[in-house]
C-alpha positions as CSV (number, residue, x, y, z in Angstrom):
1,M,10.4,-15.1,-43.9
2,K,10.2,-12.1,-41.7
3,A,10.3,-8.7,-43.3
4,F,13.1,-7.9,-40.9
5,L,15.5,-10.0,-43.0
6,I,14.6,-8.1,-46.1
7,C,15.2,-4.8,-44.3
8,F,18.5,-5.6,-42.8
9,W,20.1,-8.2,-45.0
10,I,19.0,-7.5,-48.6
11,G,21.9,-7.9,-50.9
12,W,23.9,-10.0,-48.4
13,G,23.4,-13.2,-50.4
14,L,22.2,-16.4,-49.0
15,L,21.0,-16.1,-45.4
16,Q,21.9,-18.8,-42.9
17,A,20.3,-19.6,-39.6
18,A,22.1,-19.4,-36.2
19,D,21.1,-20.9,-32.9
20,P,18.8,-18.6,-31.0
21,G,20.0,-17.3,-27.7
22,S,18.8,-15.5,-24.6
23,V,19.4,-11.7,-24.2
24,V,20.0,-9.4,-21.2
25,F,19.7,-5.8,-22.1
26,L,20.9,-3.5,-19.4
27,H,20.0,0.2,-19.7
28,P,21.7,2.6,-17.3
29,D,19.7,5.6,-18.5
30,G,21.5,8.7,-19.4
31,T,24.9,7.3,-18.7
32,G,27.9,8.5,-20.7
33,L,31.7,8.2,-20.3
34,G,31.9,10.9,-17.6
35,H,29.4,8.9,-15.5
36,W,31.4,5.7,-15.7
37,Y,34.7,7.5,-15.1
38,A,33.4,9.1,-12.0
39,G,32.1,5.8,-10.7
40,R,35.4,4.1,-11.5
41,L,37.4,6.7,-9.6
42,L,35.4,6.5,-6.5
43,S,35.0,2.7,-6.5
44,A,38.1,1.3,-8.0
45,G,40.5,4.1,-8.4
46,P,42.1,5.5,-11.6
47,D,43.9,2.3,-12.3
48,G,41.1,0.0,-11.4
49,E,38.2,-1.5,-13.3
50,L,34.5,-1.6,-13.1
51,N,32.4,-4.6,-14.2
52,W,31.5,-2.4,-17.1
53,D,35.2,-2.3,-18.1
54,R,35.3,-6.1,-18.4
55,M,32.7,-6.3,-21.2
56,E,34.2,-7.9,-24.3
57,K,33.0,-5.5,-27.0
58,L,32.8,-1.7,-27.1
59,S,31.0,0.6,-29.5
60,V,30.4,4.3,-30.0
61,Y,26.7,4.8,-29.7
62,E,24.8,7.2,-32.1
63,G,21.5,8.2,-30.4
64,H,20.1,10.9,-32.6
65,Q,16.4,10.7,-33.6
66,S,14.3,11.6,-36.5
67,G,14.7,15.4,-37.1
68,W,16.8,16.0,-33.9
69,L,20.5,15.5,-33.0
70,S,19.7,14.3,-29.5
71,S,17.0,12.1,-28.0
72,S,14.5,11.9,-25.2
73,S,14.3,8.8,-22.9
74,H,11.0,7.7,-24.4
75,A,12.2,8.2,-28.0
76,G,15.4,6.4,-27.3
77,A,13.6,3.5,-25.7
78,T,11.3,3.4,-28.8
79,A,14.3,3.0,-31.1
80,H,15.6,0.2,-28.9
81,A,12.2,-1.6,-28.8
82,Y,11.2,-1.1,-32.5
83,G,14.4,-0.5,-34.4
84,K,13.2,2.8,-35.9
85,K,14.2,6.4,-35.3
86,V,11.2,8.4,-34.3
87,H,9.9,11.8,-33.4
88,P,11.5,12.9,-30.1
89,N,8.1,12.9,-28.3
90,S,7.3,9.2,-28.9
91,Y,6.5,6.4,-26.5
92,G,6.0,3.2,-28.5
93,L,4.6,5.2,-31.4
94,D,6.0,7.6,-33.9
95,R,4.6,10.7,-32.1
96,D,0.9,9.7,-32.4
97,Q,1.1,7.2,-35.2
98,T,1.2,3.4,-35.0
99,L,4.7,2.2,-35.4
100,T,5.8,-0.8,-37.5
101,A,9.0,-2.4,-36.1
102,A,12.0,-3.1,-38.3
103,S,10.9,-6.8,-38.3
104,G,7.7,-5.8,-40.0
105,A,5.6,-6.5,-37.0
106,E,3.3,-3.9,-35.4
107,Q,4.8,-4.9,-32.0
108,S,7.9,-4.1,-30.0
109,I,10.6,-6.7,-29.9
110,M,9.5,-7.9,-26.4
111,Q,5.8,-8.1,-27.5
112,E,6.9,-10.2,-30.4
113,A,9.1,-12.4,-28.2
114,I,6.2,-13.0,-25.8
115,S,4.1,-14.1,-28.8
116,A,6.9,-16.5,-29.8
117,G,7.0,-18.1,-26.3
118,I,10.2,-16.5,-25.2
119,R,10.2,-15.9,-21.4
120,C,10.4,-12.1,-20.8
121,G,10.8,-9.8,-17.9
122,I,11.4,-6.1,-17.1
123,V,13.3,-4.5,-14.1
124,N,13.3,-0.8,-13.3
125,S,14.6,1.1,-10.3
126,G,12.0,3.8,-11.1
127,H,8.3,3.5,-11.5
128,I,6.4,1.1,-13.8
129,G,6.0,3.7,-16.5
130,E,9.6,4.6,-17.0
131,P,10.2,4.4,-20.8
132,G,13.4,2.4,-20.7
133,T,11.4,-0.7,-19.9
134,G,7.8,0.5,-20.4
135,V,8.1,1.2,-24.1
136,F,8.8,-2.5,-24.7
137,L,5.3,-3.3,-23.5
138,A,3.2,-0.2,-23.9
139,S,2.3,2.5,-26.5
140,V,0.8,5.9,-25.6
141,E,0.7,9.4,-27.0
142,S,2.1,11.0,-23.8
143,R,4.7,9.5,-21.4
144,K,2.8,11.3,-18.7
145,D,-0.1,8.8,-19.1
146,V,1.4,6.4,-16.6
147,S,-2.0,4.9,-15.7
148,S,-2.5,3.7,-19.3
149,I,1.1,2.5,-19.5
150,A,0.7,0.5,-16.3
151,L,-2.5,-1.1,-17.5
152,Q,-0.8,-2.2,-20.8
153,I,2.2,-3.7,-18.9
154,I,0.0,-5.7,-16.5
155,Q,-2.0,-7.0,-19.4
156,S,1.0,-7.7,-21.6
157,G,1.7,-11.3,-20.6
158,V,5.3,-10.5,-19.5
159,E,6.4,-12.9,-16.7
160,I,8.5,-10.7,-14.5
161,I,7.8,-7.1,-13.5
162,F,10.1,-5.6,-10.9
163,C,9.8,-1.8,-10.3
164,G,8.3,1.0,-8.2
165,G,5.1,2.9,-8.9
166,E,2.5,1.3,-6.7
167,I,0.4,4.5,-6.8
168,Y,-0.2,3.9,-10.6
169,L,-1.6,0.5,-9.9
170,L,-4.3,1.4,-7.3
171,P,-7.5,3.4,-7.5
172,E,-7.4,6.9,-6.0
173,N,-7.8,6.9,-2.2
174,V,-6.8,3.2,-1.9
175,M,-3.8,3.0,0.5
176,G,-0.9,1.0,-0.8
177,E,1.6,-1.2,1.0
178,H,4.2,1.6,0.7
179,G,2.1,4.2,2.5
180,Q,0.7,6.3,-0.3
181,K,-2.7,6.3,-1.9
182,G,-3.4,5.3,-5.5
183,V,-3.9,7.8,-8.3
184,R,-5.9,5.8,-10.8
185,T,-9.2,7.5,-11.8
186,D,-10.6,4.6,-13.7
187,G,-11.4,2.6,-10.6
188,K,-9.1,-0.3,-11.7
189,N,-7.0,-2.2,-9.1
190,L,-4.2,-3.5,-11.2
191,I,-2.6,-5.4,-8.4
192,E,-5.8,-7.4,-7.9
193,D,-5.9,-7.8,-11.7
194,A,-2.4,-9.2,-11.7
195,K,-3.2,-11.7,-9.0
196,A,-6.2,-12.9,-11.1
197,Q,-3.8,-13.4,-14.0
198,G,-1.6,-15.7,-11.8
199,Y,1.1,-13.2,-10.7
200,T,2.6,-13.6,-7.3
201,V,2.7,-10.0,-5.9
202,I,5.6,-9.0,-3.6
203,Y,6.6,-5.7,-2.0
204,T,9.9,-6.0,-0.1
205,R,13.5,-7.1,-0.5
206,E,12.8,-10.0,1.9
207,D,9.9,-11.1,-0.4
208,L,12.2,-10.9,-3.4
209,L,15.1,-12.8,-2.0
210,A,12.8,-15.5,-0.7
211,L,11.3,-16.3,-4.2
212,P,12.0,-19.8,-5.4
213,A,13.4,-20.1,-8.9
214,D,10.2,-21.7,-10.1
215,A,7.9,-18.9,-8.8
216,G,6.4,-18.3,-12.2
217,K,4.9,-14.9,-13.0
218,V,5.9,-12.3,-10.4
219,L,4.9,-8.7,-9.9
220,G,7.3,-6.9,-7.6
221,I,6.3,-3.4,-6.5
222,F,9.1,-2.0,-4.3
223,A,8.1,1.7,-3.9
224,A,5.1,4.0,-4.0
225,T,6.9,5.9,-6.8
226,N,10.7,5.3,-7.3
227,T,13.3,3.4,-5.2
228,Y,15.5,6.5,-5.3
229,N,15.0,10.1,-4.1
230,D,16.0,12.2,-7.1
231,Q,16.2,15.6,-5.4
232,S,19.2,17.9,-4.8
233,E,21.7,17.2,-2.1
234,E,20.3,20.1,0.0
235,A,16.7,18.9,-0.3
236,L,17.6,15.4,0.7
237,K,19.7,16.6,3.7
238,A,16.8,18.8,4.8
239,A,14.3,15.9,4.5
240,G,16.7,13.4,6.2
241,L,16.6,11.1,3.1
242,E,19.3,9.0,1.4
243,T,19.8,8.9,-2.3
244,Y,18.2,5.4,-2.4
245,D,15.6,3.8,-0.2
246,P,17.6,1.4,2.0
247,A,14.5,-0.8,2.5
248,A,14.0,-1.4,-1.3
249,P,16.0,-4.1,-3.2
250,T,18.9,-2.8,-5.2
251,F,18.9,-2.8,-9.0
252,A,21.5,-5.6,-8.8
253,E,19.3,-7.7,-6.5
254,M,16.3,-7.3,-8.8
255,T,18.3,-8.1,-11.9
256,A,19.9,-11.2,-10.3
257,K,16.5,-12.6,-9.2
258,A,14.9,-11.8,-12.6
259,L,17.7,-13.8,-14.3
260,E,17.2,-16.7,-11.8
261,L,13.5,-16.8,-12.5
262,L,13.6,-16.4,-16.3
263,G,16.4,-18.8,-16.7
264,S,14.9,-21.6,-14.5
265,D,13.7,-23.5,-17.6
266,P,16.8,-24.5,-19.6
267,A,14.7,-25.5,-22.5
268,K,13.5,-21.9,-23.1
269,E,15.2,-18.8,-24.2
270,F,14.6,-15.6,-22.2
271,F,14.7,-11.8,-22.7
272,L,15.3,-9.4,-19.9
273,V,15.3,-5.6,-20.2
274,A,16.5,-3.9,-17.0
275,E,16.9,-0.2,-16.4
276,E,18.7,1.8,-13.7
277,E,16.8,5.0,-13.9
278,G,18.6,6.9,-11.2
279,T,21.7,7.5,-13.4
280,D,19.5,9.8,-15.5
281,N,17.3,11.4,-12.8
282,F,20.1,12.4,-10.5
283,S,22.1,13.8,-13.4
284,N,19.1,15.8,-14.5
285,V,19.1,17.5,-11.0
286,T,22.9,17.8,-11.1
287,H,23.3,15.7,-7.9
288,A,26.8,14.2,-8.2
289,K,26.7,11.8,-5.2
290,G,23.3,10.5,-6.4
291,M,24.7,10.1,-9.9
292,I,27.7,8.1,-8.7
293,D,25.6,6.0,-6.4
294,A,23.4,5.1,-9.4
295,V,26.3,4.3,-11.6
296,L,27.8,1.9,-9.1
297,R,24.3,0.3,-8.7
298,A,24.2,-0.1,-12.4
299,D,27.7,-1.6,-12.4
300,A,26.7,-4.1,-9.7
301,A,23.9,-5.3,-12.0
302,V,26.4,-5.7,-14.8
303,G,28.4,-7.9,-12.5
304,E,25.4,-10.0,-11.8
305,A,24.7,-10.4,-15.5
306,L,28.3,-11.4,-16.2
307,K,28.3,-13.8,-13.3
308,Y,25.1,-15.4,-14.5
309,M,26.7,-16.0,-17.9
310,M,29.8,-17.5,-16.3
311,D,27.7,-19.8,-14.1
312,H,25.5,-20.9,-17.1
313,R,28.1,-21.3,-19.8
314,E,26.1,-24.2,-21.3
315,R,23.5,-21.6,-22.4
316,K,23.8,-19.1,-25.2
317,I,23.4,-15.7,-23.6
318,L,24.2,-12.2,-24.9
319,T,24.5,-9.2,-22.5
320,V,24.2,-5.8,-24.0
321,I,24.6,-2.5,-22.2
322,A,23.6,0.9,-23.7
323,A,22.2,4.2,-22.5
324,D,20.2,6.5,-24.9
325,S,21.9,9.8,-23.8
326,D,24.6,11.4,-21.7
327,A,22.5,13.2,-19.0
328,G,24.1,16.4,-17.7
329,R,27.4,15.5,-19.4
330,P,29.3,15.3,-16.0
331,A,33.0,15.9,-16.1
332,V,35.6,15.0,-13.5
333,W,37.3,18.2,-12.3
334,A,40.7,17.6,-10.8
335,P,43.2,20.4,-11.1
336,F,46.7,19.7,-9.9
337,G,47.1,20.1,-6.2
338,L,43.4,20.1,-5.3
339,D,43.1,20.0,-1.5
340,P,40.9,17.2,-0.2
341,E,40.3,19.2,3.0
342,S,39.0,22.4,1.4
343,P,35.6,23.0,0.0
344,L,35.3,23.3,-3.8
345,P,34.5,26.6,-5.4
346,E,30.9,27.1,-6.6
347,N,31.9,27.0,-10.3
348,T,34.9,26.1,-12.6
349,D,36.8,29.0,-14.2
350,R,34.5,28.7,-17.2
351,G,31.3,28.9,-15.1
352,A,30.2,25.2,-15.0
353,A,28.5,24.3,-11.7
354,L,30.7,22.2,-9.4
355,D,29.6,19.5,-7.0
356,G,31.6,18.0,-4.1
357,K,30.5,14.9,-2.1
358,D,27.7,16.8,-0.4
359,G,26.7,19.2,-3.1
360,S,27.8,22.7,-4.0
361,Q,30.8,24.3,-2.2
362,T,31.5,21.1,-0.1
363,L,34.5,18.9,0.2
364,P,35.6,17.1,-2.9
365,F,35.2,13.4,-3.5
366,V,38.3,11.3,-2.9
367,S,39.2,8.4,-5.2
368,A,40.0,4.9,-4.3
369,P,43.8,4.3,-4.3
370,D,45.7,4.3,-7.6
371,A,48.4,1.7,-8.5
372,Q,50.9,3.6,-6.2
373,G,48.4,3.7,-3.3
374,L,47.6,7.4,-3.7
375,R,44.1,8.9,-3.4
376,H,43.1,11.9,-5.4
377,A,40.5,14.6,-4.8
378,F,38.1,15.5,-7.5
379,G,34.8,17.3,-8.1
380,I,32.0,16.9,-10.7
381,A,31.4,19.7,-13.1
382,W,28.0,20.1,-14.7
383,P,27.8,21.9,-18.0
384,Y,24.2,20.9,-18.5
385,S,21.3,19.3,-16.7
386,F,19.5,17.8,-19.7
387,D,20.1,14.8,-21.9
388,M,22.8,15.1,-24.6
389,Q,24.5,13.0,-27.2
390,G,28.1,12.3,-28.1
391,G,29.4,10.6,-24.9
392,V,27.6,7.2,-24.9
393,I,29.4,3.9,-25.2
394,A,27.6,0.6,-25.8
395,R,29.1,-2.7,-24.7
396,A,28.4,-6.4,-25.2
397,S,29.6,-9.8,-23.9
398,G,28.7,-13.4,-24.5
399,Y,27.0,-15.2,-27.3
400,R,27.4,-13.4,-30.6
401,S,28.8,-10.2,-29.0
402,E,30.7,-9.7,-32.2
403,L,27.5,-8.4,-33.7
404,M,28.3,-5.1,-31.9
405,S,30.2,-3.0,-34.5
406,P,32.6,-0.2,-33.5
407,L,29.8,2.3,-34.3
408,I,26.2,1.4,-33.5
409,H,23.0,3.4,-33.9
410,N,20.2,3.3,-31.4
411,T,18.3,1.2,-33.9
412,G,21.3,-1.2,-34.1
413,I,20.6,-2.3,-30.5
414,Y,17.3,-3.7,-31.8
415,E,19.0,-5.5,-34.6
416,M,21.5,-7.2,-32.3
417,L,18.8,-8.3,-29.9
418,Y,16.6,-9.6,-32.7
419,Q,19.3,-11.5,-34.4
420,V,20.2,-13.4,-31.2
421,L,16.6,-14.1,-30.0
422,W,15.5,-15.4,-33.4
423,G,18.8,-17.0,-34.4
424,I,19.4,-14.9,-37.5
425,D,22.9,-14.7,-39.1
């Protein structure tokens, strides 16, 4: 019996088996209550609901790491993938030491699932090395070593890889489909390697949407780097860019197609880890519009996961949503009588930077109507630009969602996923 059982259930008495199920883990990186509230106001109004609000279970998320009250994205992902709190500068290791997962395996939960014959996939709106998904398949001493991360992911045996980051798959000076040259210095062409392993390689939204459900292994590379442009409002305006590349598939489209592909064999369980990275990156540059765009894209993917569960009620599927931090700690700023036609001040009365819909000192956002049909002006106040703890909520719906307790640690995400995938009570 796996060491995992001893670690988590010692003293519980006789253990009983449950039916194994499939798992969808959605990770809107750096997303706390303020992010969701801002997205709800703009999209559904103060009395409306997001898809996120319709999840069955809710838990306060504790994201601190070993020796630190906060977390980094790579350490947070490591806790999710291995069930262990680690040094803040860890990417599938404990700093630079091999990490044994809570199950007793020297593998992440996804690597263990692949070995067990569970169909697995990753989706990321950022590049292939982003830790929210990358840590489930790769281990390196520095998260900046994206070339090594990409190599490990391509060689991992995972069935579905949807992300950006074409430059990390191609040798330097080789031009990619997205118009930028590769940066690999080892001479490896990982796209050709993927084809040799049986992957169908695609590059566009049209390619993605045209995939049949029985396409098998697919590598979708939808950007040279990221599918979003995580710069300030002023920089994007000067460059004539939007927050997200309109030619790339959305996070929801990638998630929906990944579910279709992984779930095409009803006899097999599946495990999908999908990360909207823009929620974190736009918050880290205090870009309010980009942050809200990213939140609503994440919420659209939540809707796709919930729809998939409703359309496949004959299957046992758990959907879990959790961030690892509260990036920038955005707060809705809406003093009484705020004029929607007047630019916001540069700062709040306590000195926090303020954003309107086009950046600093621009017109405020205006909410969708409330229950009385009224719209409300608001700004976004930024007390920080880095990742914080204390405002993250985890949610769950579907098969065995009752495993989500009112308070859950980052390592508890691993526990939930493991219990469902391996059918452990």
